[in-house]
C-alpha positions in Angstrom: -69.2 -2.9 -81.6 -66.7 -5.7 -81.3 -64.4 -3.6 -79.2 -67.2 -2.9 -76.7 -68.1 -6.6 -76.5 -64.4 -7.4 -75.9 -64.1 -4.9 -73.0 -67.3 -6.3 -71.4 -65.9 -9.8 -71.6 -62.6 -8.7 -70.0 -64.4 -7.0 -67.1 -66.6 -10.1 -66.5 -63.6 -12.4 -66.5 -61.7 -10.2 -64.0 -64.7 -10.1 -61.6 -65.2 -13.8 -61.7 -61.5 -14.4 -61.0 -61.6 -12.0 -58.0 -64.7 -13.7 -56.6 -63.0 -17.1 -56.9 -59.8 -15.9 -55.2 -59.6 -17.2 -51.6 -59.5 -14.9 -48.6 -55.9 -14.0 -47.7 -56.7 -12.9 -44.1 -54.7 -15.0 -41.6 -56.7 -17.5 -39.5 -55.3 -15.9 -36.3 -55.9 -12.4 -35.2 -53.5 -11.0 -32.6 -54.0 -8.0 -30.3 -51.3 -6.9 -27.8 -51.8 -4.6 -24.8 -50.0 -3.4 -21.7 -51.3 -2.4 -18.3 -48.9 0.6 -18.1 -47.7 3.1 -20.7 -44.7 4.1 -18.6 -42.7 2.5 -15.8 -39.9 3.2 -13.4 -36.7 1.3 -13.5 -37.3 -2.1 -11.8 -41.1 -1.8 -12.0 -43.2 -4.7 -13.4 -45.4 -4.3 -16.4 -48.0 -6.9 -17.7 -47.9 -7.4 -21.4 -50.9 -9.4 -22.7 -51.2 -11.0 -26.1 -54.7 -12.1 -27.2 -54.9 -14.5 -30.2 -58.4 -15.3 -31.6 -58.3 -18.2 -34.1 -60.6 -20.3 -36.3 -61.9 -23.7 -35.1 -59.5 -25.6 -37.4 -56.4 -23.8 -36.0 -54.1 -25.3 -33.4 -51.8 -22.9 -31.5 -48.3 -24.0 -30.8 -47.1 -22.2 -27.6 -43.9 -24.2 -26.8 -41.8 -21.0 -27.3 -43.4 -19.2 -24.4 -40.8 -20.1 -21.7 -38.4 -17.8 -19.9 -35.5 -19.5 -21.6 -36.8 -19.2 -25.1 -38.4 -15.7 -25.2 -35.9 -13.1 -26.2 -37.5 -9.7 -25.2 -34.4 -7.6 -24.5 -34.1 -5.0 -22.9 -36.9 -6.6 -20.9 -36.6 -9.5 -18.5 -39.4 -12.1 -18.3 -40.5 -12.6 -14.7 -43.6 -14.7 -15.2 -45.7 -16.3 -18.0 -49.5 -17.1 -17.7 -51.4 -18.8 -20.5 -55.3 -19.0 -20.5 -57.4 -20.6 -23.2 -60.9 -19.4 -23.8 -63.9 -20.0 -26.0 -64.8 -17.1 -28.4 -67.8 -16.0 -30.4 -68.4 -17.4 -33.9 -67.2 -20.9 -33.0 -63.7 -19.6 -32.5 -61.1 -20.1 -29.9 -58.9 -17.7 -28.1 -55.8 -17.7 -26.0 -54.4 -15.0 -23.7 -50.7 -14.9 -22.9 -49.7 -12.6 -20.1 -46.0 -11.8 -19.7 -44.8 -10.1 -16.5 -41.8 -8.0 -17.6 -39.3 -5.7 -15.9 -36.3 -3.8 -17.1 -33.1 -2.3 -15.5 -32.2 -0.2 -18.6 -30.9 3.3 -17.9 -30.1 6.4 -19.9 -33.2 6.2 -22.1 -36.6 7.8 -22.1 -38.6 5.0 -23.8 -38.2 1.4 -24.6 -39.9 -1.0 -27.0 -41.2 -4.5 -26.3 -40.0 -6.4 -29.3 -42.1 -8.4 -31.8 -43.4 -11.7 -30.3 -44.1 -14.5 -32.8 -47.0 -16.9 -32.3 -46.9 -20.3 -34.1 -49.9 -22.3 -35.4 -50.9 -24.8 -37.9 -54.2 -25.4 -39.8 -56.0 -28.7 -40.1 -57.5 -29.3 -43.5 -60.9 -31.0 -43.7 -61.7 -33.9 -45.9 -61.7 -37.7 -45.8 -58.0 -37.8 -44.9 -57.6 -34.9 -42.5 -54.1 -33.5 -42.7 -52.2 -30.6 -41.2 -50.5 -27.8 -43.1 -46.9 -26.8 -42.2 -46.5 -24.6 -39.1 -47.1 -20.9 -39.8 -46.6 -17.8 -37.6 -48.2 -14.5 -36.9 -46.5 -11.7 -34.8 -47.7 -9.4 -32.0 -46.6 -5.9 -33.0 -43.9 -4.1 -31.0 -45.2 -2.0 -28.1 -43.5 1.3 -27.0 -43.2 1.9 -23.2 -42.1 5.1 -21.5 -39.2 4.8 -19.0 -39.0 7.0 -16.0 -35.8 7.3 -13.9 -34.9 8.9 -10.5 -31.3 9.0 -11.6 -29.8 12.4 -12.4 -27.9 12.4 -15.7 -24.7 14.4 -16.1 -26.3 16.7 -18.6 -28.7 18.2 -16.2 -27.9 21.8 -15.3 -28.8 23.2 -11.8 -31.6 25.8 -11.9 -29.5 28.2 -9.9 -26.0 28.5 -8.8 -26.8 30.6 -5.7 -26.4 28.7 -2.5 -29.3 28.8 0.0 -29.0 31.4 2.7 -27.4 30.3 6.0 -29.8 30.1 9.0 -27.3 31.8 11.2 -25.5 30.6 14.3 -28.4 31.4 16.7 -31.0 29.3 14.7 -28.4 26.5 14.3 -28.0 26.2 18.1 -31.8 26.1 18.8 -32.1 22.3 18.3 -29.1 21.7 20.6 -30.6 23.9 23.3 -33.9 22.1 23.1 -32.2 18.7 23.3 -30.1 19.8 26.2 -33.1 21.1 28.1 -35.0 17.8 27.6 -32.0 15.8 28.8 -31.6 18.1 31.9 -35.3 17.6 32.7 -35.1 13.8 32.4 -32.0 13.8 34.6 -33.6 16.0 37.3 -36.7 13.8 37.4 -34.6 10.6 37.5 -32.5 12.0 40.3 -35.6 13.0 42.3 -37.2 9.5 42.0 -33.9 7.9 43.0 -33.6 10.1 46.0 -37.1 9.2 47.1 -36.4 5.5 46.8 -33.1 5.8 48.7 -34.4 8.1 51.5 -38.1 7.5 51.8 -38.3 9.0 55.3 -36.8 12.3 54.2 -39.1 12.3 51.1 -42.2 11.9 53.4 -41.2 15.0 55.3 -42.4 17.0 52.4 -45.8 16.9 54.2 -46.2 19.3 57.1 -47.8 18.2 60.4 -51.0 20.1 59.5 -51.2 18.3 56.2 -50.8 14.8 57.8 -53.5 15.7 60.4 -55.8 16.8 57.7 -55.3 13.5 55.8 -56.1 11.5 59.0 -59.2 13.5 59.7 -60.5 13.1 56.1 -59.8 9.3 56.3 -61.7 9.0 59.6 -64.7 11.0 58.2 -64.8 8.9 55.0 -64.5 5.7 57.0 -67.6 6.4 59.1 -69.6 7.7 56.2 -68.8 4.8 53.9 -69.4 2.1 56.5 -72.7 3.7 57.5 -73.8 3.9 53.9 -72.9 0.2 53.3 -75.4 -1.0 55.9 -75.1 -4.7 56.9 -73.7 -5.8 53.5 -70.5 -7.5 54.6 -68.7 -7.1 51.3 -69.6 -3.4 51.0 -68.6 -2.3 54.6 -65.4 -4.4 54.6 -64.4 -3.0 51.2 -65.1 0.5 52.4 -62.8 0.0 55.4 -60.0 -1.4 53.3 -60.3 1.3 50.7 -60.1 4.1 53.3 -57.0 2.7 55.0 -55.2 2.1 51.6 -55.9 5.6 50.4 -54.7 7.1 53.7 -51.4 5.1 53.6 -50.9 6.2 50.0 -51.4 9.8 50.7 -49.2 9.8 53.8 -46.2 7.9 52.4 -46.6 8.1 48.6 -47.0 4.4 48.1 -49.4 2.6 45.6 -51.6 1.3 48.4 -54.7 0.7 46.2 -52.7 -1.8 44.1 -50.9 -3.7 46.9 -51.7 -6.7 49.1 -51.7 -6.2 52.9 -48.2 -7.8 53.1 -46.9 -5.5 50.4 -48.4 -2.4 52.1 -46.7 -3.4 55.4 -43.3 -3.7 53.7 -43.8 -0.4 51.8 -44.8 1.5 55.0 -41.7 0.2 56.8 -39.4 1.2 53.9 -41.0 4.6 53.8 -40.2 5.2 57.5 -43.6 4.5 59.1 -43.7 3.0 62.6 -43.3 -0.7 62.4 -46.1 -1.6 64.8 -48.5 0.7 62.9 -47.5 -1.1 59.6 -48.2 -4.4 61.2 -51.6 -3.3 62.5 -52.5 -1.9 59.1 -51.7 -5.3 57.5 -53.8 -7.2 60.1 -56.9 -5.0 59.6 -56.6 -5.0 55.8 -56.1 -8.8 55.7 -59.3 -9.3 57.8 -61.3 -6.9 55.5 -60.1 -8.7 52.4 -61.1 -12.1 53.9 -64.6 -10.9 54.5 -64.8 -9.2 51.1 -63.4 -11.9 48.9 -63.6 -15.1 51.0 -66.1 -16.9 53.2 -68.1 -14.6 55.5 -67.9 -16.7 58.6 -68.7 -14.8 61.8 -69.5 -11.5 60.2 -72.4 -10.2 62.1 -72.8 -6.8 63.8 -70.3 -7.7 66.4 -67.5 -8.4 63.8 -68.4 -5.1 62.0 -68.1 -3.1 65.3 -64.8 -4.8 66.2 -63.2 -4.0 62.8 -64.6 -0.5 62.7 -63.2 0.2 66.2 -59.8 -1.2 65.1 -59.8 0.9 61.9 -60.7 4.1 63.8 -58.0 3.5 66.5 -55.5 2.9 63.7 -56.4 6.1 61.8 -56.4 8.2 65.1 -52.9 7.0 66.2 -50.7 10.0 66.8 -47.7 8.2 65.4 -49.0 8.8 61.9 -48.8 12.6 62.6 -45.3 12.5 64.2 -43.8 10.0 61.7 
């Protein structure tokens, strides 16, 4: 009976001692994480350490500088520290380290242990601080990829690729030569046209020039009649017809040139000088009526300009140029 009572007393005393023993858990909980599990040489990786601590804990983060952190084989590029409030009247701090490495010859690396320092304030009438303590963020493995070829790699095959043959090898050269020949031919033709405009114009036969003149005359009469008494419309129709005819006969950009430029282009192309001057005069008057003040622009002016344009188109010197 005495032995049983003695055993009961021992068990009770052990339970009371365990209940009175203080909690040995550290007041700071650390969680590390990375945004990548593997990187290429020279890539950046963000390594974040989150520390959640009790209200009476003060974190000491003076060691988080590029000069003091020793994380070889990684290099610290940047450090960002953010303090937060946490549930349960706790605080939190997140430390984000931007790391990179130039290590070669390995398939994986390890971010070494990172210590975090803190001290605990004890409550009471005379509040005091305990000595600085530390907790560590566990090492984190990171895979390392590399585009470098090591000496130990063995080629998959020792058979060289088949040769394409001489004919296929010359195909790109033939295509390039044909392209250069085409460009040279076109450039020579354009140069010849600029140096010898009269000879270039002779590409049109007499019948073709006559047809261009007839078409221009028919278009002139039809467009002017359709424009009615609207000065801007009938003057624009006259100018457009004359410009198109000059462009077709002498291969000049008449639609984009001023009357003075058309006169110069016609003379360079071998047209009769007096016809070129008449063309400029009629076009200048049409442009004044179309874009400037109308002035004396009644039926009489319309009839005079129409007669001048018709006589200009019907001149036989266009055909025999």
